[in-house]
C-alpha positions as CSV (number, residue, x, y, z in Angstrom):
1,M,0.0,0.0,0.0
2,Q,1.2,3.5,-0.9
3,I,1.0,5.9,2.0
4,T,0.6,9.6,1.1
5,N,1.0,12.6,3.3
6,N,-1.4,15.2,1.9
7,F,-1.3,17.4,5.0
8,N,2.4,17.4,5.5
9,L,2.4,15.6,8.8
10,P,5.7,14.7,10.5
11,Q,7.6,11.8,9.0
12,T,7.7,10.2,12.5
13,L,4.0,9.4,12.2
14,I,4.6,7.5,8.9
15,N,7.5,5.7,10.4
16,L,5.4,4.7,13.4
17,Y,2.6,3.4,11.1
18,E,5.1,1.4,9.0
19,R,6.7,-0.2,12.1
20,Q,3.3,-1.2,13.5
21,R,2.4,-2.8,10.2
22,E,5.7,-4.8,10.2
23,E,5.1,-5.8,13.8
24,Y,1.6,-7.0,13.0
25,A,3.0,-9.1,10.1
26,E,5.5,-10.7,12.5
27,T,2.8,-11.5,15.2
28,R,0.6,-13.1,12.6
29,G,3.4,-15.7,12.2
30,D,2.2,-18.7,10.2
31,A,-1.5,-18.0,11.0
32,D,-3.8,-18.3,8.0
33,A,-6.0,-15.4,9.3
34,S,-6.8,-13.3,12.3
35,V,-10.1,-12.9,14.1
36,T,-10.5,-9.3,12.9
37,Q,-9.9,-10.6,9.3
38,I,-12.5,-13.4,9.4
39,I,-15.3,-11.3,10.7
40,R,-15.1,-8.9,7.8
41,S,-16.3,-9.4,4.3
42,P,-14.4,-12.2,2.4
43,R,-14.8,-10.1,-0.9
44,I,-13.1,-7.1,0.7
45,D,-10.4,-9.3,2.2
46,M,-9.5,-10.9,-1.1
47,L,-9.7,-7.6,-3.1
48,R,-7.4,-6.0,-0.6
49,K,-5.0,-8.9,-0.9
50,K,-5.1,-8.7,-4.7
51,Y,-4.7,-4.9,-5.1
52,F,-2.8,-4.1,-1.9
53,Y,0.2,-2.6,-3.7
54,K,-2.0,-0.4,-5.8
55,M,-4.0,0.9,-2.9
56,T,-3.4,4.4,-1.6
57,E,-4.2,5.8,1.8
58,D,-3.2,9.1,3.5
59,I,-1.4,8.9,6.8
60,S,-4.1,11.3,8.3
61,E,-6.7,8.5,7.8
62,R,-4.6,6.0,9.8
63,L,-3.8,8.0,12.9
64,W,-6.6,6.8,15.0
65,A,-5.6,3.2,14.2
66,V,-2.1,4.0,15.2
67,L,-3.2,5.6,18.5
68,G,-5.4,2.5,19.1
69,T,-2.3,0.3,18.9
70,L,-0.4,2.7,21.2
71,I,-3.1,2.6,23.9
72,H,-2.7,-1.1,24.1
73,R,1.0,-0.8,24.9
74,I,0.2,1.9,27.5
75,M,-2.3,-0.4,29.2
76,E,0.4,-3.0,29.6
77,D,1.9,-0.7,32.2
78,G,-1.3,-0.8,34.2
79,A,-1.5,-4.6,34.3
80,D,-1.4,-6.4,37.6
81,E,-1.8,-9.9,39.0
82,E,-5.4,-10.0,37.9
83,H,-5.0,-8.3,34.5
84,I,-3.1,-9.9,31.6
85,A,-2.4,-7.5,28.8
86,E,-1.8,-8.3,25.1
87,E,-2.5,-12.1,25.0
88,N,-1.9,-13.6,21.6
89,L,-3.6,-16.9,20.9
90,V,-3.7,-19.2,17.9
91,T,-5.9,-22.2,17.4
92,D,-7.0,-24.5,14.5
93,V,-10.4,-24.0,13.0
94,K,-11.4,-26.1,10.0
95,G,-7.7,-26.7,9.1
96,W,-6.7,-23.0,9.4
97,K,-4.7,-21.4,12.1
98,I,-6.7,-18.5,13.5
99,K,-5.0,-15.8,15.6
100,G,-6.5,-13.4,18.0
101,G,-4.9,-10.7,20.1
102,I,-6.8,-10.0,23.3
103,D,-6.2,-6.6,24.9
104,V,-6.8,-7.6,28.5
105,I,-7.9,-10.7,30.3
106,R,-9.1,-10.0,33.8
107,K,-9.1,-12.9,36.2
108,G,-10.5,-13.2,39.8
109,N,-13.9,-14.3,40.9
110,S,-14.9,-14.1,37.3
111,V,-13.0,-14.0,34.0
112,S,-13.5,-11.0,31.6
113,I,-12.2,-10.1,28.2
114,I,-11.7,-6.4,27.9
115,D,-11.1,-4.6,24.6
116,Y,-10.2,-1.0,23.9
117,K,-11.8,0.9,21.1
118,F,-11.4,4.5,19.7
119,T,-14.7,5.4,18.3
120,K,-17.2,8.2,17.7
121,A,-20.2,9.1,19.8
122,Y,-22.7,7.9,17.3
123,K,-21.6,4.3,17.8
124,F,-22.7,4.6,21.4
125,Q,-25.9,6.4,20.5
126,K,-26.9,3.7,17.9
127,R,-25.9,0.9,20.3
128,D,-24.5,-0.8,17.2
129,F,-22.0,-3.2,18.8
130,L,-22.6,-6.3,16.7
131,D,-19.1,-6.2,15.2
132,W,-17.6,-6.0,18.7
133,E,-19.9,-8.8,19.8
134,E,-18.6,-11.1,17.1
135,Q,-14.9,-10.2,17.7
136,L,-15.0,-10.7,21.5
137,N,-17.0,-13.9,21.3
138,C,-14.3,-15.3,18.9
139,Y,-11.7,-14.3,21.5
140,A,-13.6,-16.2,24.2
141,Y,-13.6,-19.2,21.9
142,L,-9.9,-19.0,21.4
143,L,-9.2,-18.5,25.1
144,R,-11.2,-21.6,25.9
145,R,-9.6,-23.7,23.2
146,C,-6.0,-22.6,23.9
147,Q,-5.9,-22.2,27.7
148,E,-9.1,-23.9,28.9
149,I,-10.2,-20.6,30.4
150,Y,-14.0,-20.1,30.4
151,V,-15.1,-16.4,30.1
152,D,-17.8,-14.9,32.2
153,N,-18.0,-11.4,30.8
154,L,-17.1,-9.4,27.6
155,Q,-16.5,-5.7,27.8
156,V,-15.3,-2.8,25.6
157,V,-13.8,0.4,26.9
158,M,-14.9,3.1,24.4
159,F,-12.7,6.1,24.0
160,V,-15.0,8.6,22.5
161,R,-13.0,10.7,20.0
162,D,-15.6,13.5,19.5
163,F,-16.9,13.7,23.0
164,T,-18.6,17.0,24.0
165,Q,-19.7,17.6,27.5
166,V,-22.5,20.0,26.4
167,L,-24.1,17.2,24.4
168,A,-23.6,14.7,27.3
169,D,-25.5,17.1,29.5
170,T,-28.3,17.8,27.1
171,Q,-28.7,15.0,24.6
172,K,-30.5,11.7,25.5
173,G,-28.5,8.6,24.6
174,Y,-25.2,10.5,24.3
175,P,-22.1,8.9,25.9
176,P,-22.0,10.2,29.6
177,A,-18.2,10.5,29.5
178,S,-15.2,10.5,27.1
179,S,-14.4,6.9,28.3
180,V,-17.3,4.5,28.7
181,L,-17.5,0.8,29.6
182,V,-19.9,-1.2,27.5
183,D,-21.0,-4.8,28.3
184,I,-21.1,-7.1,25.3
185,P,-23.4,-10.2,25.1
186,L,-21.6,-13.5,25.7
187,W,-22.8,-16.3,23.4
188,T,-23.0,-20.0,24.3
189,E,-20.0,-22.1,23.5
190,E,-22.0,-23.7,20.6
191,E,-22.9,-20.3,19.2
192,Q,-19.2,-19.3,19.3
193,R,-18.0,-22.5,17.6
194,T,-20.7,-22.3,14.9
195,F,-20.0,-18.7,14.1
196,I,-16.2,-18.9,13.8
197,E,-16.4,-22.1,11.8
198,E,-18.9,-20.5,9.4
199,K,-16.8,-17.4,9.0
200,V,-13.6,-19.4,8.4
201,A,-15.4,-21.6,5.8
202,A,-16.6,-18.4,4.0
203,H,-13.1,-17.1,3.8
204,Q,-11.7,-20.4,2.7
205,D,-14.3,-20.5,-0.2
206,A,-13.4,-16.9,-1.1
207,R,-9.7,-17.7,-1.1
208,R,-10.3,-20.7,-3.4
209,A,-12.3,-18.6,-5.7
210,Y,-9.6,-16.0,-5.8
211,E,-6.9,-18.5,-6.5
212,W,-8.9,-20.2,-9.3
213,G,-10.0,-16.9,-10.9
214,E,-13.7,-17.4,-10.1
215,E,-16.3,-14.8,-9.0
216,L,-15.8,-13.7,-5.4
217,P,-18.8,-13.9,-3.1
218,L,-20.8,-10.6,-2.9
219,C,-20.8,-8.3,0.1
220,T,-23.9,-8.3,2.2
221,D,-25.8,-5.1,2.9
222,R,-24.3,-5.1,6.3
223,D,-20.8,-5.4,4.8
224,R,-21.5,-2.4,2.6
225,W,-23.2,-0.3,5.4
226,F,-26.3,-0.3,3.2
227,Y,-29.4,0.6,5.2
228,P,-33.0,0.3,4.2
229,G,-33.7,4.0,4.5
230,D,-37.2,5.3,5.2
231,W,-40.6,5.7,3.6
232,A,-42.0,9.2,3.5
233,V,-45.4,10.5,2.7
234,I,-44.8,13.5,0.5
235,K,-47.1,15.9,-1.4
236,K,-46.8,15.3,-5.1
237,G,-44.4,17.8,-6.6
238,G,-43.1,18.6,-3.1
239,K,-39.9,17.8,-1.3
240,R,-40.7,17.9,2.4
241,A,-42.1,14.9,4.1
242,A,-45.5,15.2,5.8
243,K,-44.7,12.0,7.8
244,V,-41.9,9.5,7.8
245,F,-42.1,5.8,8.5
246,G,-39.6,3.0,9.1
247,G,-41.5,0.6,6.9
248,E,-43.4,0.7,3.6
249,K,-46.5,-0.9,5.0
250,S,-47.0,1.7,7.7
251,A,-46.5,4.5,5.2
252,T,-48.9,3.0,2.7
253,E,-51.6,2.5,5.4
254,H,-51.2,6.1,6.5
255,L,-51.6,7.3,3.0
256,A,-54.7,5.3,2.5
257,G,-56.3,6.8,5.6
258,M,-55.6,10.4,4.5
259,K,-58.6,12.5,3.3
260,N,-56.6,14.0,0.5
261,S,-54.6,10.9,-0.3
262,S,-54.6,11.5,-4.0
263,D,-52.5,14.6,-3.5
264,Y,-49.7,12.6,-1.8
265,E,-47.4,9.7,-2.6
266,V,-45.2,7.3,-0.7
267,V,-41.5,7.8,-1.5
268,H,-38.8,5.4,-0.5
269,R,-35.8,7.4,0.5
270,Q,-32.6,5.4,0.4
271,K,-29.0,6.4,0.7
272,P,-26.3,4.6,-1.2
273,P,-24.1,2.0,0.5
274,V,-21.9,4.2,2.6
275,R,-18.8,1.9,2.7
276,C,-18.9,1.5,-1.1
277,R,-19.5,5.1,-2.1
278,G,-17.0,6.5,0.4
279,N,-14.4,3.8,-0.5
280,Y,-14.0,2.9,3.2
281,C,-13.1,-0.6,2.1
282,G,-10.2,0.9,0.1
283,V,-11.0,-1.2,-3.0
284,N,-14.2,0.1,-4.6
285,E,-12.5,0.9,-7.9
286,W,-11.7,-2.8,-8.4
287,C,-15.0,-4.2,-7.0
288,D,-17.3,-5.3,-9.8
289,Q,-20.2,-5.4,-7.4
290,W,-20.0,-1.7,-6.8
291,Q,-19.0,-0.8,-10.3
292,K,-22.2,-2.4,-11.7
293,E,-24.5,-0.3,-9.6
294,K,-22.7,2.9,-8.8
295,A,-24.4,4.8,-11.7
296,R,-27.7,4.3,-9.8
297,W,-26.4,6.7,-7.2
298,D,-24.6,9.2,-9.4
299,D,-27.3,11.9,-9.0
300,D,-27.3,13.9,-5.8
301,T,-30.8,13.0,-4.8
302,E,-29.5,9.8,-3.2
303,K,-33.0,8.3,-3.2
304,T,-35.2,6.0,-5.3
305,K,-38.9,6.6,-5.7
306,G,-41.6,4.0,-5.4
307,K,-45.0,5.6,-5.9
308,K,-47.9,3.9,-4.3
C-alpha cells in the first residue's frame, strides 16, 4: 500500500505506522487469518489482498488506528496480577490457524475479556455493537480452546473521539463521559463455535475462488453499510415529508387513511451503501459489485422513488 502525506504531517507518524504494520505481520506468524480478518467481508479481504500494492491511503486517515495500537501498549503498564495484557492466541479452525490478540484478560472471581476501542459518539448512540460482539466472542472461543479458560463477561472500553460535555448534559443517549465501559453479550459455547467455523469456511471459499480466478462472493448489505432507508409520505411535486415511517406498509396504510390521499405519494428514500461510495473498504475501484451499480447513485438526490 502506498501511504501519502497530503497534509504534510511529521515523518515520524509515517515511520510509526510502517513499524506497526511490520510488527503485525510478525505477530501473525504462520497463522492463516486473524479474528478481525475473518469477521469482515471475504470479498473485501480478497480484493485488498489482490490490489494491496495499488491501494493508496493518506497517513491522516490512519492516525486513530495508530493511536489505538499505542493505547494497548500503554495499558500493559497498568497490568497487575489479575489483569493480563496483550495475550496472543492461535488455534486450529477447519484446518486453518486462526490468531486473536486480546487486549486484556481480567481474572479473579470471574473472567472477563476487555477490549479498547477508539470510536465516535454515534456508535454509542446507535448501540450498534454487533461487530464487537462477534470479535470478542471469537476471542472467548480462542481462550477456551487454547488455555481452557472459560469467560464470564465481555466488555469494551470506548474512548469517544468526538466527546462533547455539552451534548452529554443535554442529549439523550449520548455517551456520559469520554471513556465508557460497554457490556457485550456473551454467546453460548456452541454459538461461538458455529459462528467462527462458518466465517472461516466463507473465507476459505473466497480464497479458493480468488486462486482459481472465479467470482468472489458478494458483500452483504451489512458489509456495505447499506441501510433500508425510510418511507416518506410527500405531497406530489413537493420535497418535504408530511410524515416519515420506518417501513413501507406503515407509510402506505397512513396514505390510504388520508382524506386527500390522491395529493400525496409514498417515497422510498434510500441512501447509497456508505462503505462502497466512500471507499471505506479501500478497493471500490476494483470491485465489480460496486461498479455495476454505482451509476444508480450518481445523481445527488440519493434516493429511489416508489410511488404507491
